[in-house]
C-alpha positions as CSV (number, residue, x, y, z in Angstrom):
1,X,-89.7,143.6,135.9
2,X,-89.7,140.3,134.3
3,X,-91.3,137.4,135.6
4,X,-90.5,134.4,133.3
5,X,-88.6,132.6,136.0
6,X,-91.2,133.2,138.6
7,X,-93.8,130.2,138.1
8,X,-92.3,130.0,141.7
9,X,-93.1,133.4,142.6
10,X,-96.7,133.3,142.0
11,X,-96.8,129.9,143.5
12,X,-95.3,131.8,146.9
13,X,-97.7,134.4,146.6
14,X,-100.5,132.5,146.5
15,X,-99.2,130.2,149.3
16,X,-98.2,133.4,151.4
17,X,-101.9,135.0,150.8
18,X,-103.8,131.7,151.8
19,X,-104.1,133.0,154.9
20,X,-107.0,135.2,153.6
21,X,-108.7,132.5,152.8
22,X,-108.6,130.4,156.0
23,X,-109.4,133.6,157.7
24,X,-112.8,134.3,155.6
25,X,-113.5,131.0,156.0
26,X,-113.5,130.8,159.5
27,X,-115.3,130.9,162.6
28,X,-116.2,134.2,164.3
29,X,-113.4,133.9,166.5
30,X,-110.5,134.5,164.2
31,X,-109.8,137.7,165.6
32,X,-109.3,136.5,169.2
33,X,-105.5,136.4,170.6
34,X,-103.7,133.6,170.5
35,X,-102.0,132.5,173.4
36,X,-99.3,129.8,173.4
37,X,-97.7,128.8,176.6
38,X,-94.3,129.6,176.7
39,X,-94.0,131.3,173.4
40,X,-96.1,134.6,172.9
41,X,-95.7,135.9,169.3
42,X,-95.2,139.5,169.3
43,X,-96.4,140.7,165.7
44,X,-94.6,141.8,162.9
45,X,-95.5,145.7,163.5
46,X,-93.2,147.6,165.6
47,X,-94.8,150.9,167.0
48,X,-91.7,152.7,168.6
49,X,-88.4,152.6,166.7
50,X,-86.1,154.9,167.8
51,X,-83.0,155.1,165.3
52,X,-84.6,157.7,163.0
53,X,-84.6,160.7,165.4
54,X,-82.9,158.7,168.2
55,X,-86.1,159.9,170.7
56,X,-89.5,158.7,170.9
57,X,-90.9,160.6,168.3
58,X,-93.6,158.7,167.0
59,X,-92.9,156.7,163.6
60,X,-95.8,158.7,161.8
61,X,-94.0,161.7,162.3
62,X,-90.4,160.7,161.5
63,X,-89.5,162.5,158.0
64,X,-87.8,159.6,156.6
65,X,-88.3,155.9,155.8
66,X,-87.4,153.4,158.8
67,X,-88.6,149.7,158.4
68,X,-88.4,147.5,161.6
69,X,-87.8,143.7,161.5
70,X,-88.9,142.1,164.7
71,X,-87.9,139.2,167.0
72,X,-91.3,137.4,166.4
73,X,-90.4,137.9,162.1
74,X,-87.1,136.9,162.8
75,X,-88.3,133.9,164.7
76,X,-90.7,133.2,162.1
77,X,-88.1,132.9,159.4
78,X,-85.0,131.1,161.4
79,X,-83.3,133.6,161.5
80,X,-80.0,133.1,162.9
81,X,-77.5,135.7,161.1
82,X,-78.2,139.2,160.1
83,X,-78.0,138.6,156.4
84,X,-81.5,136.0,157.7
85,X,-83.2,139.2,159.6
86,X,-83.3,141.5,156.1
87,X,-84.2,139.6,153.6
88,X,-87.4,141.2,153.9
89,X,-86.7,145.0,154.0
90,X,-87.7,147.1,151.1
91,X,-84.6,148.4,149.0
92,X,-82.3,146.2,151.3
93,X,-80.0,143.6,149.4
94,X,-77.3,141.6,150.6
95,X,-74.4,140.8,148.3
96,X,-71.4,138.2,148.4
97,X,-69.4,140.1,151.2
98,X,-66.1,138.4,150.1
99,X,-67.3,135.3,151.2
100,X,-66.4,135.9,154.9
101,X,-69.0,138.8,156.4
102,X,-72.2,140.6,156.2
103,X,-72.3,143.4,153.4
104,X,-75.7,144.8,152.5
105,X,-76.7,147.5,149.7
106,X,-79.3,150.2,150.8
107,X,-81.0,151.9,147.8
108,X,-77.8,150.8,145.9
109,X,-75.0,152.3,148.2
110,X,-72.6,149.8,150.2
111,X,-73.6,149.7,153.8
112,X,-70.3,147.7,155.2
113,X,-69.4,150.4,157.5
114,X,-72.9,151.4,158.3
115,X,-73.7,149.1,160.6
116,X,-74.7,150.9,164.4
117,X,-75.8,148.8,167.9
118,X,-78.0,151.0,170.5
119,X,-76.8,153.8,168.3
120,X,-73.1,153.8,168.3
121,X,-70.9,152.8,165.9
122,X,-70.6,149.1,165.8
123,X,-67.2,147.7,164.2
124,X,-66.3,144.9,166.0
125,X,-67.6,142.4,163.9
126,X,-66.9,143.9,160.8
127,X,-65.5,141.0,158.9
128,X,-67.6,138.7,160.1
129,X,-71.2,137.4,160.0
130,X,-73.4,139.0,162.8
131,X,-75.4,137.2,165.2
132,X,-78.7,137.8,166.2
133,X,-78.9,135.6,169.4
134,X,-78.8,139.1,171.5
135,X,-80.3,141.3,169.0
136,X,-84.0,142.3,169.9
137,X,-84.8,143.9,166.8
138,X,-83.1,144.9,163.6
139,X,-84.0,148.9,162.3
140,X,-83.6,150.1,159.2
141,X,-83.1,154.0,158.5
142,X,-83.2,154.8,154.5
143,X,-81.2,157.6,153.2
144,X,-78.8,160.0,154.6
145,X,-78.8,160.1,158.3
146,X,-75.7,161.6,159.2
147,X,-77.1,164.6,160.8
148,X,-77.7,162.2,163.8
149,X,-74.9,159.7,163.3
150,X,-72.2,161.2,161.8
151,X,-69.7,160.3,158.8
152,X,-71.5,157.6,156.3
153,X,-74.9,156.4,155.6
154,X,-75.0,157.5,152.2
155,X,-77.7,154.9,151.2
156,X,-79.2,154.1,155.0
157,X,-78.0,152.5,158.0
158,X,-78.3,149.2,160.4
159,X,-78.8,149.8,163.9
160,X,-79.4,146.5,166.3
161,X,-81.1,147.0,169.1
162,X,-79.7,145.0,172.0
163,X,-82.0,142.6,174.3
164,X,-82.2,143.9,177.6
165,X,-82.5,142.5,181.0
166,X,-85.7,144.3,182.0
167,X,-86.8,141.9,185.2
168,X,-88.6,139.0,183.2
169,X,-87.5,135.4,184.4
170,X,-87.8,132.7,182.2
171,X,-85.2,130.8,180.4
172,X,-85.5,129.5,177.1
173,X,-83.0,126.8,174.8
174,X,-83.3,125.7,171.5
175,X,-81.4,123.1,169.4
176,X,-81.2,122.7,165.5
177,X,-80.4,120.3,163.0
178,X,-80.3,121.2,159.1
179,X,-78.6,120.7,155.5
180,X,-75.1,120.8,155.1
181,X,-74.8,119.4,158.6
182,X,-75.6,122.3,160.2
183,X,-76.2,122.6,163.8
184,X,-76.9,125.4,166.1
185,X,-78.0,125.8,170.0
186,X,-78.8,128.9,171.7
187,X,-80.0,129.5,175.4
188,X,-81.7,133.1,176.6
189,X,-82.0,133.1,180.3
190,X,-83.6,136.3,182.1
191,X,-83.9,137.1,186.3
192,X,-84.4,139.9,188.6
193,X,-81.5,139.1,190.9
194,X,-83.2,141.7,193.4
195,X,-85.0,144.9,193.2
196,X,-82.8,146.8,191.9
197,X,-80.7,144.7,189.5
198,X,-81.6,142.1,186.9
199,X,-79.6,139.8,184.8
200,X,-79.8,138.1,181.7
201,X,-77.6,135.9,179.2
202,X,-77.7,134.5,175.6
203,X,-74.8,132.1,174.3
204,X,-74.8,130.4,171.1
205,X,-73.2,127.7,169.1
206,X,-73.2,127.6,165.3
207,X,-71.6,124.8,163.2
208,X,-71.9,124.3,159.3
209,X,-70.5,122.8,156.3
210,X,-71.8,124.9,153.2
211,X,-73.1,123.7,149.8
212,X,-69.7,124.7,148.6
213,X,-67.0,122.1,148.8
214,X,-64.5,122.8,151.5
215,X,-66.1,125.7,152.8
216,X,-67.4,125.6,156.8
217,X,-67.6,127.2,159.5
218,X,-67.6,127.0,163.4
219,X,-68.7,129.9,166.2
220,X,-69.7,130.3,169.5
221,X,-71.1,133.8,171.8
222,X,-71.4,134.6,175.2
223,X,-73.2,138.2,175.9
224,X,-74.0,138.4,179.5
225,X,-76.1,141.9,180.4
226,X,-77.0,143.9,184.0
227,X,-79.8,146.5,184.2
228,X,-79.0,148.3,187.6
229,X,-81.6,150.4,188.9
230,X,-80.3,152.0,191.8
231,X,-83.1,154.5,192.1
232,X,-86.4,156.3,190.6
233,X,-85.9,157.5,187.3
234,X,-81.8,155.9,186.9
235,X,-81.5,153.1,184.5
236,X,-78.0,151.6,184.1
237,X,-77.3,148.8,181.3
238,X,-74.0,146.9,181.5
239,X,-73.3,144.7,178.1
240,X,-70.4,142.3,177.2
241,X,-70.3,140.4,174.2
242,X,-67.5,137.7,173.3
243,X,-67.4,135.9,170.1
244,X,-65.6,133.5,167.8
245,X,-65.6,132.3,164.7
246,X,-64.0,130.3,162.2
247,X,-64.5,129.7,158.5
248,X,-63.6,129.2,155.4
249,X,-63.8,132.5,152.7
250,X,-66.0,131.6,149.3
251,X,-64.8,133.9,147.0
252,X,-67.0,132.3,144.3
253,X,-66.6,131.5,140.7
254,X,-64.5,133.7,137.4
255,X,-66.3,134.6,135.0
256,X,-66.3,134.4,131.0
257,X,-67.6,135.9,127.8
258,X,-70.0,138.6,130.1
259,X,-71.3,135.7,132.6
260,X,-70.5,134.2,135.2
261,X,-68.7,130.7,134.9
262,X,-71.2,127.8,134.6
263,X,-69.9,125.2,136.8
264,X,-72.0,123.3,139.5
265,X,-72.8,125.4,143.0
266,X,-70.3,123.5,144.9
267,X,-67.1,124.2,142.6
268,X,-64.6,125.8,144.9
269,X,-61.7,127.7,143.6
270,X,-59.7,128.2,146.8
271,X,-57.1,126.7,149.0
272,X,-58.0,123.6,151.0
273,X,-56.1,125.7,153.8
274,X,-57.4,128.9,153.5
275,X,-59.2,130.3,156.7
276,X,-60.5,133.1,158.7
277,X,-60.2,133.0,162.3
278,X,-61.6,135.9,164.5
279,X,-62.2,136.8,168.1
280,X,-64.2,140.1,169.0
281,X,-64.8,141.4,172.3
282,X,-67.7,144.7,173.0
283,X,-68.1,146.1,176.4
284,X,-70.7,148.7,176.5
285,X,-72.4,151.1,178.9
286,X,-75.7,152.7,178.8
287,X,-76.9,155.2,181.3
288,X,-80.5,156.9,181.6
289,X,-81.3,159.8,183.7
290,X,-85.5,160.9,183.9
291,X,-84.6,164.0,185.7
292,X,-88.1,165.1,185.5
293,X,-91.6,164.8,183.0
294,X,-89.5,167.0,180.5
295,X,-85.8,165.8,180.6
296,X,-84.1,162.8,180.2
297,X,-80.3,162.7,179.7
298,X,-78.5,159.4,178.2
299,X,-74.8,158.5,178.3
300,X,-73.3,155.3,176.6
301,X,-69.8,154.3,175.9
302,X,-68.7,151.0,173.9
303,X,-65.4,149.7,173.3
304,X,-64.9,146.7,170.6
305,X,-61.8,144.8,169.9
306,X,-61.3,141.8,167.5
307,X,-58.3,140.1,166.2
308,X,-58.6,138.7,163.0
309,X,-56.6,136.4,160.8
310,X,-57.5,135.7,157.3
311,X,-55.9,133.6,154.7
312,X,-57.4,133.7,151.2
313,X,-56.6,132.4,147.8
314,X,-58.5,134.3,145.0
315,X,-59.5,134.8,141.1
316,X,-57.7,137.2,139.2
317,X,-58.3,137.5,135.1
318,X,-59.3,134.8,132.8
319,X,-57.2,134.1,129.6
320,X,-58.4,131.2,127.8
321,X,-59.6,128.6,129.8
322,X,-57.5,130.0,132.5
323,X,-57.8,132.1,135.5
324,X,-55.0,133.5,137.3
325,X,-54.7,133.3,141.4
326,X,-52.9,134.9,144.1
327,X,-53.2,134.2,148.0
328,X,-53.6,137.4,149.8
329,X,-52.9,137.2,154.0
330,X,-54.8,140.2,156.1
331,X,-54.9,140.3,159.7
332,X,-56.1,143.1,162.6
333,X,-53.6,142.8,165.5
334,X,-55.7,144.4,166.7
335,X,-58.7,146.5,165.5
336,X,-60.1,148.4,168.6
337,X,-63.1,151.2,168.1
338,X,-63.8,153.3,171.5
339,X,-67.2,155.4,171.2
340,X,-68.7,158.1,173.9
341,X,-72.0,159.7,173.3
342,X,-74.1,162.0,175.3
343,X,-78.0,163.4,174.6
344,X,-79.7,165.3,176.3
345,X,-83.6,165.3,175.5
346,X,-86.0,168.6,176.5
347,X,-89.5,167.4,175.6
348,X,-92.6,169.9,176.5
349,X,-95.2,168.0,174.3
350,X,-95.1,170.9,171.5
351,X,-91.4,171.2,171.4
352,X,-88.8,168.7,171.8
353,X,-85.2,169.3,171.5
354,X,-82.3,167.2,171.8
355,X,-78.5,168.2,171.6
356,X,-75.8,165.5,171.6
357,X,-72.4,165.3,171.6
358,X,-70.0,162.2,170.6
359,X,-66.4,160.8,170.1
360,X,-65.5,158.0,167.9
361,X,-62.0,156.2,167.8
362,X,-60.9,153.2,165.2
363,X,-57.5,152.1,165.9
364,X,-55.9,149.7,163.3
365,X,-52.9,147.8,163.3
366,X,-52.9,145.6,160.0
367,X,-50.8,142.9,158.9
368,X,-50.8,142.0,155.6
369,X,-48.9,140.3,152.9
370,X,-48.7,141.2,149.1
371,X,-50.4,139.4,146.8
372,X,-48.6,136.1,146.1
373,X,-49.1,134.8,142.6
374,X,-49.8,130.7,142.3
375,X,-50.4,128.7,139.0
376,X,-53.5,129.2,137.6
377,X,-56.3,126.9,137.1
378,X,-58.8,126.0,134.5
379,X,-62.3,127.9,135.0
380,X,-63.6,124.5,134.6
381,X,-62.2,122.0,136.4
382,X,-60.4,124.0,139.1
383,X,-57.8,121.7,140.8
384,X,-57.9,121.9,144.6
385,X,-55.4,121.4,147.0
386,X,-53.9,123.6,150.0
387,X,-51.9,126.9,148.1
388,X,-48.7,128.6,149.8
389,X,-49.2,130.4,153.6
390,X,-47.3,133.9,152.9
391,X,-47.9,134.8,156.3
392,X,-48.6,137.8,158.2
393,X,-46.2,140.9,158.2
394,X,-46.8,144.6,159.7
395,X,-48.2,146.7,157.3
396,X,-49.7,149.8,158.4
397,X,-51.1,151.5,161.4
398,X,-54.5,154.0,161.1
399,X,-56.1,156.1,163.6
400,X,-59.5,157.3,162.8
401,X,-60.7,160.5,165.3
402,X,-64.2,161.8,164.9
403,X,-65.4,164.2,167.4
404,X,-69.3,165.3,166.6
405,X,-71.6,167.7,168.1
406,X,-75.2,167.8,167.1
407,X,-78.9,169.2,167.3
408,X,-82.2,168.2,166.5
409,X,-85.3,170.2,167.4
410,X,-88.8,169.0,166.7
411,X,-91.4,171.8,166.8
412,X,-95.3,170.5,166.5
413,X,-98.3,172.7,165.1
414,X,-101.3,171.1,165.6
415,X,-101.3,168.5,162.8
416,X,-98.0,169.7,161.3
417,X,-94.8,168.5,162.4
418,X,-91.3,170.5,161.5
419,X,-87.9,168.5,162.2
420,X,-84.2,170.1,161.9
421,X,-81.3,168.2,162.2
422,X,-77.4,169.9,162.9
423,X,-74.7,168.2,163.0
424,X,-70.7,169.8,163.1
425,X,-68.1,167.0,162.8
426,X,-64.3,167.1,163.1
427,X,-62.5,164.2,161.3
428,X,-59.1,163.7,161.8
429,X,-56.9,160.7,160.2
430,X,-53.7,159.1,160.4
431,X,-51.6,156.6,158.5
432,X,-48.3,155.0,159.5
433,X,-46.9,152.6,156.5
434,X,-44.3,150.5,157.5
435,X,-40.9,152.0,156.4
436,X,-42.4,155.4,155.3
437,X,-43.3,158.8,156.7
438,X,-46.7,159.4,158.2
439,X,-49.7,160.6,156.6
440,X,-52.5,162.9,157.2
441,X,-56.2,164.1,156.4
442,X,-58.5,166.0,158.3
443,X,-61.2,168.3,157.5
444,X,-64.5,169.9,159.5
445,X,-67.7,169.2,157.7
446,X,-71.8,170.4,158.5
447,X,-74.5,167.2,157.9
448,X,-78.0,168.5,158.1
449,X,-81.6,167.3,157.6
450,X,-84.9,169.3,157.7
451,X,-88.0,167.9,156.9
452,X,-92.1,168.4,157.5
453,X,-94.4,165.9,158.5
454,X,-98.4,166.7,158.2
455,X,-100.4,164.1,160.0
456,X,-103.6,163.7,157.4
457,X,-105.4,161.5,160.0
458,X,-104.3,160.1,163.2
459,X,-103.2,157.3,161.7
460,X,-102.0,158.7,158.2
461,X,-99.0,161.1,157.7
462,X,-97.3,162.6,154.8
463,X,-93.8,163.7,154.8
464,X,-91.1,165.6,152.9
465,X,-87.3,165.9,154.2
466,X,-83.6,167.2,152.6
467,X,-80.6,166.0,154.2
468,X,-76.6,165.8,153.7
469,X,-74.4,163.1,155.0
470,X,-70.5,163.1,154.8
471,X,-68.7,160.0,153.9
472,X,-64.6,159.3,154.4
473,X,-63.2,157.9,151.2
474,X,-62.6,153.8,152.6
475,X,-64.9,154.9,154.9
476,X,-61.7,156.1,157.1
477,X,-59.8,153.0,157.4
478,X,-57.0,154.1,154.5
479,X,-55.6,157.4,153.5
480,X,-54.9,158.0,149.6
481,X,-53.3,161.1,148.5
482,X,-55.7,161.1,145.6
483,X,-58.5,161.1,147.5
484,X,-57.8,163.3,149.9
485,X,-61.2,165.2,149.6
486,X,-64.4,163.9,151.6
487,X,-67.5,162.5,149.7
488,X,-70.9,163.7,150.2
489,X,-74.6,162.4,149.9
490,X,-77.7,164.6,149.2
491,X,-81.3,163.2,150.0
492,X,-84.8,164.3,149.0
493,X,-87.7,162.2,149.7
494,X,-91.1,162.2,150.1
495,X,-93.2,159.7,151.7
496,X,-96.5,158.7,153.2
497,X,-97.0,156.8,156.1
498,X,-100.3,154.9,158.0
499,X,-101.3,152.9,160.3
500,X,-104.2,150.4,159.4
501,X,-106.6,147.9,161.2
502,X,-106.1,149.5,164.7
503,X,-102.6,150.4,164.2
504,X,-101.7,146.6,164.2
505,X,-100.5,147.3,160.2
506,X,-97.3,149.9,159.1
507,X,-97.6,151.2,155.3
508,X,-94.9,153.5,154.3
509,X,-94.3,154.6,151.2
510,X,-91.6,156.7,149.4
511,X,-90.3,158.4,146.4
512,X,-86.4,159.4,146.5
513,X,-83.6,160.8,145.1
514,X,-79.7,160.5,146.3
515,X,-77.0,162.0,144.6
516,X,-73.6,161.1,145.6
517,X,-70.2,163.4,145.1
518,X,-66.9,161.5,145.2
519,X,-64.1,164.3,144.5
520,X,-60.7,162.6,142.9
521,X,-57.3,164.8,144.0
522,X,-54.0,165.1,143.0
523,X,-51.4,164.1,145.6
524,X,-51.5,168.0,146.4
525,X,-54.9,167.7,147.1
526,X,-56.2,169.8,144.8
527,X,-59.8,168.5,143.3
528,X,-59.2,167.0,139.7
529,X,-61.7,165.2,138.7
530,X,-65.2,163.8,140.5
531,X,-67.6,160.5,140.4
532,X,-71.0,161.5,140.6
533,X,-73.9,158.7,141.0
534,X,-77.9,159.4,141.0
535,X,-79.9,157.0,142.3
536,X,-84.0,157.4,142.0
537,X,-86.7,155.2,143.1
538,X,-89.6,154.2,145.0
539,X,-90.3,151.7,148.0
540,X,-93.2,150.3,149.1
541,X,-93.4,148.4,152.4
542,X,-96.0,147.0,154.9
543,X,-95.4,145.1,157.9
544,X,-97.9,143.6,161.1
545,X,-101.1,142.0,161.2
546,X,-103.7,141.8,159.0
547,X,-105.6,140.0,162.1
548,X,-103.8,138.6,165.0
549,X,-103.5,135.4,164.1
550,X,-101.8,136.7,160.3
551,X,-99.1,138.6,160.0
552,X,-97.1,139.7,157.1
553,X,-94.2,141.7,155.9
554,X,-93.8,142.7,152.2
555,X,-91.9,144.8,150.0
556,X,-91.0,146.4,146.5
557,X,-88.7,148.7,145.0
558,X,-87.6,150.4,142.0
559,X,-84.1,152.2,141.7
560,X,-82.8,153.3,138.6
561,X,-79.2,153.8,140.2
562,X,-76.4,155.0,137.1
563,X,-73.4,156.9,137.2
564,X,-74.2,160.6,135.9
565,X,-70.7,160.2,133.4
566,X,-71.3,156.6,131.6
567,X,-75.0,155.7,132.6
568,X,-73.5,152.1,133.9
569,X,-75.2,150.7,137.4
570,X,-73.2,150.5,140.0
571,X,-71.8,146.7,141.1
572,X,-74.4,144.2,142.4
573,X,-76.9,146.6,142.4
574,X,-80.9,145.3,141.1
575,X,-83.5,147.7,139.5
576,X,-86.4,145.7,141.3
577,X,-86.3,144.3,144.6
578,X,-90.1,142.5,145.8
579,X,-89.9,140.6,149.2
580,X,-93.1,138.9,150.5
581,X,-93.2,136.7,153.6
582,X,-96.3,135.6,156.2
583,X,-97.7,133.9,158.5
584,X,-100.7,132.5,159.9
585,X,-101.6,131.0,163.2
586,X,-104.3,128.2,162.1
587,X,-104.6,126.5,165.5
588,X,-103.7,127.3,169.3
589,X,-100.8,124.7,168.1
590,X,-99.9,125.0,164.5
591,X,-98.5,128.1,162.8
592,X,-97.5,128.0,158.7
593,X,-96.0,130.5,157.2
594,X,-94.1,131.4,153.5
595,X,-92.7,133.9,150.9
596,X,-91.2,134.7,148.3
597,X,-88.1,136.8,147.4
598,X,-87.3,138.3,143.8
599,X,-84.2,140.5,142.7
600,X,-83.9,141.7,139.4
601,X,-81.2,141.6,136.9
602,X,-77.7,143.2,138.0
603,X,-74.0,143.3,136.9
604,X,-70.7,143.0,138.9
605,X,-68.4,145.5,138.6
606,X,-68.9,149.2,137.9
607,X,-69.2,149.1,134.3
608,X,-71.8,146.6,133.6
609,X,-69.1,143.6,132.3
610,X,-70.7,140.7,133.8
611,X,-74.2,140.2,134.1
612,X,-75.4,138.4,136.9
613,X,-78.9,137.6,136.1
614,X,-82.1,138.0,138.0
615,X,-83.4,135.4,140.5
616,X,-87.0,134.5,142.2
617,X,-86.1,131.8,145.3
618,X,-89.5,130.7,148.0
619,X,-89.3,130.2,151.5
620,X,-91.7,128.3,153.7
621,X,-92.3,126.9,157.7
622,X,-94.6,125.4,160.3
623,X,-94.2,125.2,163.6
624,X,-96.0,123.1,166.6
625,X,-96.2,124.1,169.9
626,X,-97.2,122.2,173.3
627,X,-97.2,124.1,176.2
628,X,-93.7,124.6,176.5
629,X,-92.4,122.9,173.7
630,X,-92.0,123.8,170.0
631,X,-90.8,122.6,166.6
632,X,-90.0,124.6,164.1
633,X,-89.3,123.8,160.4
634,X,-87.8,126.5,158.2
635,X,-87.3,125.4,154.2
636,X,-85.7,128.2,152.1
637,X,-84.9,128.1,147.7
638,X,-87.5,125.4,148.0
639,X,-87.6,125.0,144.2
640,X,-83.8,124.8,144.3
641,X,-83.2,128.3,142.2
642,X,-79.9,128.0,141.1
643,X,-78.8,132.1,140.8
644,X,-76.1,134.1,141.9
645,X,-76.4,135.7,145.1
646,X,-73.5,138.6,144.5
647,X,-70.2,139.9,143.6
648,X,-67.2,141.6,145.3
649,X,-66.9,144.9,145.1
650,X,-64.6,146.5,142.2
651,X,-62.5,145.2,139.3
652,X,-62.1,141.7,141.2
653,X,-66.1,141.0,141.4
654,X,-65.3,140.6,137.9
655,X,-64.2,137.1,138.8
656,X,-65.2,136.7,142.4
657,X,-69.0,135.8,141.7
658,X,-70.9,133.8,144.3
659,X,-73.5,131.6,143.7
660,X,-76.7,131.6,146.1
661,X,-77.7,128.5,148.8
662,X,-79.8,125.4,146.8
663,X,-82.7,124.0,148.6
664,X,-82.0,123.7,152.1
665,X,-83.6,123.2,155.6
666,X,-83.2,123.5,159.2
667,X,-85.4,121.9,161.9
668,X,-85.2,123.7,165.2
669,X,-86.5,122.5,168.9
670,X,-87.2,125.1,171.6
671,X,-88.2,124.6,174.8
672,X,-88.9,127.5,178.0
673,X,-88.5,127.0,181.2
């Protein structure tokens, strides 16, 4: 790893570690709990993440890497969208996402379709930027997790944990203003409506221009939730979320001679009338019944609906100093997802058994306009204006159904725990293109995980795990007769976990290898070729509190990811990722923090045709609280590093390469009643 550009990184490490000097030089009261009236900080360590097993198995006893971003860390970072929250998770990086949505890479594998909400597949905001307004924390499971969650999760998955109406009484309001005419407003209000009914509501409004000309966004969000406790041992959570989002997609810049075109970061190649508009609705139910001290039954259901339209002007190929362009419209009219899940957990102390079943169905009514070719543009001086709108025509209907049965058993023998997972999935796909015969694809698959954990001490464990997951080609949203066989991914992982400083600090080190096989078939379904990838590497992560005033979140990952036949890296995958973030409560009123992120060399496309380079960004924050009032300033990329954020997938990514944001700031004011 080279740090030829990393003078800012060195400075950021010094800034982030400055609290150590302050702490060492401070008074004997440095370890006192900081009580900030109305604005309490809970720290960066999460002691009970459940995404690794779906149960209350202790984090030390989960034979897989699981990272948690707490609400306090999100607040310190000034995180508004999901992409802001995941900056510091080892092995995770964000990419361009076609300039209109969240899209992450975990351990070198795309996870566009591997986001979950409270353990259920979350497709409602698939094509949008997810809000954090109703999110309590974010949990990331690394590696194949199909034995628990079903299809998908080659490199890992992201599970969003919803805020709950737990009977607390408060109202928090927050307003912010920032660079590029950014405005935000939030409200979070919770109360007890009766002895057995609690309520909570989250509201958010966001509006912003962008560092890119003609790119802007506006969205609003409402999420009421109710918790009903009709009797001892019974808890029912009812959730609703509605989100409206409008934005202009940013598809970056083209490339020439193996590099992105060197134009100002504000350069826009799209049409001034490009847009994406979406309305999404999510309804969810979670019913938990504690039958007795050993037995718990949980039933969940969710329904998502999204209606979306996007008009996007895209770069094609570069010839000389000209880039071809097309206009592509697509929409969901609508896209719905229905999920049902039931899990029974029997825990006797020495043995914990979970038996579960789930059903997931995705219905997609896709409207699409075929590529409409428009005149080419000068790559160095693109003329910007409106482009033709080809409209939205019915294109195809897709239905994907998955029925799963699974079992997990955790057996403990003193300091040794053994965990076994087996899952059976029946997957059925249907596709009806306009004017074509209906197409079908189906199969039955078995996923598994086998792991062992040994407690070296009460606070240190070591683990080993083997796991397999299955993936549907195109994530099940499209049927291609030449990809009629499902993909599979195998995980091998060794790791060490530890709680340090009286359980205030979480340490995780993992050594892993992930092998994925993608068969290719002829139209008769016979396998004629296959693509094989191997991703192996190491991850180091530390999160939590060094003292009760000093929080830290740091991670490093080295990844050797390549196509086994060509030896080439996959699209937009870095070999080195490093992140550091730290905050310090200097006094009862003042809180300071900062950090850095380094992303190593990457390439666009799967043939290393275009170098995206490496980059380092440095962020700072400061907050002042007084009684119920709080003012916070977040400054990102303070050294104004010019860098490439990422590229879209496939061949189109060669000429759809997005710059990252230059130096920006956000000033927020919060008040708690």
